[in-house]
Residue, then its C-alpha position, 0 to 999 in steps of 0.5 A: m574560622p568556619e562559618y558554622f563556628i560554635m561554642p560548647a553549649n555548656l560546661n558539660a561539653l568542656i568537661r568532656y573535651k578535657t576528659i577525652n583529651s586526657c585519655l588520648s594524650g600520651g599514647k599509652r593506650r587506645w580507647s573504645i567509645p564505651e570506655l570514653i563514655e564511662k570516663c566522661s560520665d564519671a568526670l561529669a558526675e564528679y563535677r555536677g554531683r550526680y551521675k548521668p551516662v553520656s550517650i554514644r552520639t554525644i561522644r561521637d559528636d565530641i570527637r567530630v568537633m575535636r577533629s575539626d577546626i570549629l574550636g581550633y583543635n584539629a585534633p589528630i584523632e584516629q580510629q582503628k578496630g573501634l579504638y580511638y587514639y591521637s596519631d601524635p602522642e605529644y598532641s594535647i588541646m591544652t597547648i593549642s593557642i587561641t589567636d583568632s579574633g572571632l573565636i576569642e570574642r565567642i569564648i568571652l561571651f561563653l565564659g560570661e554566660i557560665k560565670q554563675e556556674v564557675t567559682h574558680p578564682e582564675l576565671e576573672i583573670i582569664l576573662d581579663k586576659l581574653i578581653r585585652l587580647k580581643f582589644k589588641h586585635l581590634l586595634k591592629e585591625k583598625q590600624i591596618e584598615k586605615i593604612q589600606c584605605d590610605l593606600e587605595s585612595s592615593g592609588l598607590v596599591k596599583h602602583i606597588e602591584d605593578k612595580e615588578s613589571i617596570r624594568e629598572d633600565i627604562m624607568s623614567e625619573e617620574a616613575r622612580t619618584s613615584r616609587r619613592i613616594a609609595y615606599r615612604s607612604v607604606k613605611d610611614g603607615l607601618k611606623q604608625l602601626t608599630s608606634f601605637p603605645t605599648e602600655p598596657v602590655y596586651p598578650d599575643f595569645t592565650t591557650w585552651g589550657d588557660i580556659f580549661l584551668i577553670i575546670k577542676 
């Protein structure tokens, strides 16, 4: 995730991303900037109850964000003769999985900030799902960190890195014993990681489609 990671400043940005995606998905036609401005302005007016045209700069910035990894979209937006389209007509930001721990945390904060603006009944469900997913990431990170610390403190990491350079036919009994100890230590560490209680069941990922669900 880039260091310049940001979240949309407000719901307006999410509405624009959703609208632009709706226009470009399916590959039925190509869109000019003025057409995308009109569509996004209409969508915002419907949601906000008042019409205010979106600027050219705003739409260009939206396209830049959607093309990038800032939100994990990496949208295949292409431009030809002033018209924009997805090079992959099957692409949609709605199906993009959100698995990055940092991104999950920032989305949780963002949704918490806009709770007063959103009345969708699914918002609390989505927040709960994201919080559980973030908690699962934290548990895994702590378990992996513990295993790495245990290995490093015992000197086994260097042994494992160097083991390929040890020829089997000249390996001493002492080296073979050391390798068996290393193998058991790694195996035990992985067993600790995988034996963590599975209840409650935490989701492995969520999608941007879940996030956009709160927008009518």
